[in-house]
C-alpha positions in Angstrom: 87.5 138.5 95.3 89.9 141.4 95.8 93.7 141.3 95.4 94.4 140.7 99.1 92.0 137.8 99.1 93.7 136.3 96.0 97.1 136.6 97.7 95.8 134.9 100.9 94.3 132.2 98.7 97.7 131.8 97.1 99.3 131.4 100.5 96.8 128.8 101.7 97.3 126.9 98.4 101.1 127.1 98.7 100.9 125.9 102.3 98.7 123.0 101.2 96.2 123.7 104.0 92.4 123.3 104.0 90.3 126.2 105.2 89.7 124.3 108.4 93.5 123.8 109.0 94.3 127.4 108.0 91.5 128.7 110.3 92.7 126.6 113.2 96.3 128.0 112.7 94.9 131.5 112.8 92.6 130.9 115.7 89.4 131.5 113.6 86.6 129.3 112.2 86.7 127.5 108.9 84.1 130.0 107.6 86.3 133.0 108.5 89.2 131.3 106.7 87.0 130.7 103.7 86.0 134.4 103.7 89.6 135.5 103.9 90.1 133.6 100.6 87.0 134.9 98.9 85.6 138.3 99.6 86.0 139.7 103.0 87.9 142.7 104.3 91.0 141.4 105.8 91.8 142.7 109.3 95.4 143.8 110.0 95.7 141.2 112.8 95.2 138.4 110.2 97.8 139.9 107.8 100.3 140.2 110.7 99.6 136.7 112.0 100.0 135.2 108.5 103.2 137.1 108.0 104.7 136.1 111.3 103.5 132.5 111.3 104.5 131.6 107.8 107.1 134.2 106.9 105.2 135.9 104.2 105.9 139.6 103.6 103.2 141.9 105.0 103.9 144.3 102.2 103.3 141.6 99.6 100.1 140.5 101.3 98.7 144.0 101.4 99.8 145.4 98.0 101.4 142.6 96.0 104.6 144.7 96.0 108.0 143.3 96.8 109.0 139.7 97.6 106.3 137.2 98.5 108.4 135.9 101.4 110.1 137.9 104.1 113.8 138.4 103.7 115.4 136.0 106.1 118.4 137.5 107.8 119.8 134.1 108.8 122.8 133.1 106.8 122.5 129.3 106.8 125.9 128.8 105.2 127.5 130.1 108.4 125.6 127.8 110.8 127.2 124.7 112.1 125.6 121.4 111.0 124.1 120.9 114.4 122.6 124.5 114.4 121.2 123.9 110.9 119.7 120.6 111.9 118.2 122.2 115.0 116.6 124.9 112.9 115.2 122.3 110.5 113.8 120.2 113.4 112.3 123.3 115.1 110.6 124.3 111.8 109.8 121.0 110.2 106.0 121.4 110.6 106.0 124.7 108.7 108.6 123.6 106.2 107.0 120.4 105.2 103.8 122.3 104.2 105.8 124.1 101.5 105.8 122.4 98.1 109.2 123.8 97.3 110.7 122.3 100.5 109.1 118.9 99.8 110.4 119.0 96.2 113.9 119.9 97.4 113.9 117.0 99.9 112.8 114.6 97.1 115.5 115.9 94.7 118.2 115.7 97.4 117.2 112.1 98.3 117.4 111.2 94.6 120.9 112.7 94.4 122.3 110.9 97.4 120.8 107.5 96.6 123.0 104.8 95.2 121.9 103.1 92.1 121.0 100.0 94.2 118.9 102.1 96.6 117.2 103.9 93.6 116.4 100.5 92.1 114.9 99.2 95.3 112.8 102.4 95.7 111.5 102.1 92.1 110.7 98.4 92.6 108.8 99.2 95.8 106.8 101.9 94.1 106.0 99.5 91.2 104.8 96.8 93.7 102.7 99.5 95.6 101.1 100.6 92.3 100.3 96.9 91.5 98.8 96.4 95.0 96.6 99.5 94.6 95.5 98.5 91.1 94.5 95.1 92.5 92.7 96.5 95.4 90.7 99.0 93.4 90.3 97.0 90.2 86.8 97.5 88.9 85.9 100.1 91.6 85.0 103.7 90.9 87.7 105.7 92.7 
């Protein structure tokens, strides 16, 4: 595995995609996606597509230099609430694949929950765990 393949592997892992999903997004087979992670020469078109589709820096993919993500020139602090929401809605599919975005949403939800809501959430999670434990009790999972 060369350095470019390692960086592509990092991207696929960060996006939480399978080889099949990644390949479909690039318009290639699952086998080609697997090779891009492992040991193949990576064509410029794949680097450009990855960069454009998921906002990763071409420079970083090629050389490991610079920032992993492209610098976004959008200043979100200047957007109106409706423009910001529109951006989030338009990019939800890509954003939700990023672990950092999912963690941010979880933390934000925790911060805005009232104590009563947090207690209800924790109680629901406790019940869910109990149900799962009952369902799979004695089974090899």
